[in-house]
C-alpha positions in Angstrom: 17.0 -7.0 2.4 19.6 -4.8 3.9 19.8 -1.0 4.0 22.2 -0.8 1.0 19.7 -2.7 -1.1 16.8 -0.5 -0.2 18.7 2.8 -0.6 18.0 3.3 -4.3 14.3 2.7 -3.8 14.2 5.2 -1.0 16.0 7.7 -3.1 13.6 7.2 -6.0 10.6 7.5 -3.7 11.9 10.7 -2.2 12.6 12.1 -5.7 9.2 11.2 -7.0 7.6 12.8 -3.9 9.6 16.0 -4.3 8.8 16.1 -8.0 5.0 16.0 -7.2 5.4 19.2 -5.2 7.0 21.0 -8.0 4.8 20.0 -11.0 2.9 23.2 -11.2 3.2 26.7 -9.8 -0.6 27.1 -9.4 -3.4 24.8 -8.2 -6.9 25.9 -9.0 -10.0 25.3 -6.9 -11.3 23.1 -9.7 -8.2 20.9 -9.4 -9.0 20.3 -5.7 -12.6 19.6 -6.6 -11.5 17.0 -9.2 -9.2 15.4 -6.6 -12.1 15.1 -4.1 -14.4 13.6 -6.7 -11.6 11.2 -7.8 -11.2 10.1 -4.2 -14.9 9.5 -3.9 -15.1 7.4 -7.1 -11.9 5.6 -6.4 -12.8 4.7 -2.8 -16.2 3.4 -3.8 -14.9 1.3 -6.7 -12.1 -0.2 -4.7 -14.5 -1.0 -1.8 -16.7 -3.0 -4.1 -13.8 -4.7 -5.8 -12.2 -5.9 -2.6 -15.3 -6.7 -0.5 -17.5 -8.6 -2.9 -15.2 -11.6 -3.4 -14.4 -11.7 0.3 -18.0 -11.4 1.4 -19.0 -14.1 -1.1 -16.5 -16.6 0.2 -17.0 -16.0 3.9 -20.9 -16.0 3.6 -21.1 -19.2 1.7 -18.4 -20.8 3.8 -19.8 -20.0 7.2 -23.4 -19.2 6.5 -24.6 -22.7 5.8 -27.9 -22.2 7.6 -28.8 -19.1 5.7 -31.1 -19.3 2.7 -29.7 -18.4 -0.7 -31.5 -15.1 -0.9 -30.4 -14.1 2.5 -26.8 -14.9 1.6 -27.0 -12.5 -1.4 -28.5 -9.8 0.9 -25.6 -10.2 3.4 -23.0 -10.0 0.6 -24.7 -6.9 -0.9 -24.9 -5.2 2.6 -21.2 -5.8 3.4 -20.0 -4.7 0.0 -22.1 -1.6 0.1 -20.9 -0.6 3.6 -17.3 -1.1 2.7 -17.6 0.8 -0.6 -19.6 3.7 1.0 -17.2 4.0 3.9 -14.1 4.1 1.7 -15.7 6.6 -0.7 -16.8 8.8 2.2 -13.4 8.7 3.9 -11.5 9.4 0.7 -13.8 12.3 -0.1 -13.6 13.8 3.4 -9.8 13.3 3.5 -9.3 15.2 0.2 -11.7 17.9 1.3 -9.9 18.5 4.6 -6.5 18.6 2.9 -7.8 21.2 0.4 -9.3 23.2 3.3 -6.1 23.2 5.4 -4.1 24.1 2.3 -6.3 27.2 1.8 -6.2 28.1 5.5 -2.4 27.7 5.7 -2.1 30.5 3.2 -4.7 32.7 4.8 -3.3 32.3 8.3 0.3 33.4 8.6 2.6 31.2 10.7 3.4 32.5 14.2 6.8 34.1 14.0 6.6 35.6 17.5 6.4 39.2 16.4 2.7 39.8 17.1 3.2 43.6 17.0 0.7 44.2 14.2 -2.1 42.4 16.1 -2.0 44.2 19.4 -5.2 46.0 18.7 -7.1 42.8 17.8 -7.9 41.9 21.4 -6.7 39.1 23.6 -9.5 36.6 22.7 -9.2 37.2 19.0 -5.4 36.7 19.1 -5.8 33.6 21.2 -8.3 32.1 18.7 -6.0 33.0 15.9 -3.0 31.4 17.6 -5.0 28.1 18.3 -6.2 27.9 14.7 -2.7 28.7 13.4 -1.3 25.9 15.6 -3.9 23.4 14.3 -3.4 24.3 10.7 0.4 24.9 10.6 1.4 22.4 13.3 2.4 22.9 16.9 6.1 23.2 16.0 5.8 25.4 13.0 7.6 28.4 14.6 10.5 26.3 15.9 11.0 24.5 12.6 10.9 27.8 10.7 8.9 26.0 8.0 7.4 28.6 5.6 5.2 28.0 2.6 6.6 29.2 -0.8 3.7 31.1 -2.4 5.2 30.6 -5.9 5.0 26.8 -5.7 1.7 25.2 -4.9 1.2 21.6 -3.6 -0.6 19.6 -6.3 -4.2 19.0 -5.8 -5.1 16.1 -3.4 -1.8 16.2 -1.6 -1.1 17.5 1.9 0.6 20.9 2.3 2.5 19.4 5.3 2.7 15.9 6.6 0.9 17.1 9.7 -2.1 17.8 7.5 -2.3 14.2 6.4 -2.4 13.0 10.0 -5.0 15.6 11.0 -7.3 14.9 8.0 -6.9 11.1 8.5 -7.7 11.4 12.2 -10.8 13.4 11.6 -12.0 11.2 8.8 -11.2 8.1 10.8 -13.3 9.3 13.8 -16.3 10.3 11.6 -16.3 7.5 9.1 -14.7 4.5 10.8 -15.5 5.4 14.4 -18.8 3.6 14.3 -18.3 -0.1 15.2 -19.3 -2.7 12.7 -17.7 -5.9 11.5 -16.4 -4.3 8.3 -15.0 -1.2 10.1 -13.4 -3.4 12.9 -11.8 -5.7 10.3 -10.2 -2.7 8.5 -8.9 -1.2 11.8 -7.3 -4.5 12.7 -5.8 -4.8 9.2 -4.4 -1.3 9.4 -3.0 -1.8 12.9 -0.9 -4.7 11.8 0.3 -2.9 8.7 1.2 0.2 10.7 3.1 -1.9 13.3 5.2 -3.5 10.5 5.7 -0.1 8.8 6.8 1.6 12.0 9.4 -1.2 12.5 10.7 -0.7 9.0 10.8 3.0 9.4 12.8 2.6 12.7 15.2 0.4 10.9 15.7 2.9 8.1 16.3 5.7 10.6 18.9 3.6 12.4 17.0 3.3 15.6 18.2 0.5 17.8 17.5 -2.4 18.3 15.5 -2.4 15.0 18.6 -1.3 13.0 20.7 -4.3 14.2 21.7 -6.6 11.4 20.8 -9.6 13.5 17.2 -8.4 13.6 16.7 -8.1 9.8 13.6 -9.6 8.4 15.0 -13.0 7.4 16.3 -13.6 10.9 13.5 -12.2 13.0 10.5 -13.5 11.0 10.6 -17.1 12.4 10.7 -15.8 15.9 7.8 -13.5 15.3 5.8 -16.4 13.8 6.5 -18.5 16.8 5.4 -15.8 19.3 2.2 -15.0 17.4 1.1 -18.6 16.9 2.0 -19.6 20.4 0.0 -16.7 21.8 -3.1 -17.3 19.7 -3.2 -21.0 20.5 -2.9 -20.4 24.2 -5.7 -17.8 24.1 -7.8 -20.2 22.0 -7.4 -23.1 24.5 -7.6 -21.1 27.7 -9.5 -17.9 27.0 -11.4 -18.4 23.7 -14.0 -15.7 24.6 -11.4 -12.9 24.2 -10.8 -13.8 20.5 -12.8 -12.3 17.7 -15.9 -14.4 16.8 -14.8 -14.9 13.2 -11.4 -16.1 14.3 -12.9 -18.3 17.0 -15.3 -19.9 14.5 -12.4 -20.6 12.1 -10.3 -22.2 14.9 -13.3 -24.2 16.0 -13.7 -25.5 12.5 -10.1 -26.7 12.5 -9.4 -27.8 16.1 -12.8 -28.8 17.4 -13.8 -31.1 14.6 -16.8 -28.9 13.8 -16.3 -29.6 10.1 -17.7 -33.1 10.6 -21.1 -31.6 11.2 -21.2 -31.6 15.0 -18.9 -29.4 17.2 -19.2 -31.9 20.0 -17.9 -34.8 17.9 -14.9 -36.6 19.4 -12.0 -38.4 17.8 -13.4 -41.8 19.0 -16.8 -41.0 17.4 -15.0 -40.1 14.1 -13.0 -43.4 14.1 -16.1 -45.4 15.0 -17.9 -43.8 12.0 -15.0 -44.7 9.7 -15.1 -48.4 10.8 -18.8 -48.8 9.9 
């Protein structure tokens, strides 16, 4: 899909985003509380919906030696962890957005005057400047980005894009920073999606070489598939210990004849069994 084809969708997305920021002139504290609760409920519900089928299939596919009751316990544990983490992150993310939205109004952006705060003391001014930089962004003064007090950002949405990154980073460290199979899987999933998204963004912004017509999706996809599959097969054959255990088990199932009941089975043994 070329840039001309995606332009209407980009315009519609930008229009919808701008319209969200002008829906209401006031946003009450109860609206922010409702957004936080909505994130909590939505995250928990989606975590259960997406993890239960996946855990069910993976547990019964690879947990052949586990008793039936233990399989159900594993499925419940994985689903609960996924659901609780998503709910916790969504709740914390919305809470941090609301907090920074309030602080961005209480703390004026640094315009370089500073004349009215000479009596405040050096330490107090330094703390105020650091907090202002964190809340309003490190380049707020150079961008001259001011907040219009007559128009409030709708509840649950960031006052500035910088707030979304900061809230997501804090939530990611607190909620997803603890290693587990569920958390690690989601981090890998997001890493691949972010990589693809950044490439698309670079193409939309006209950044070379991503904006070259020869590197559009239809032309570059076969080469990407070739590089990825060539790399994973080389790692599997030469350095299998560096691959994730679940991926290694799947590849053993396919390429090491483990599906015939014995990972050490050879082709000659299989043919011999078939002749009997």
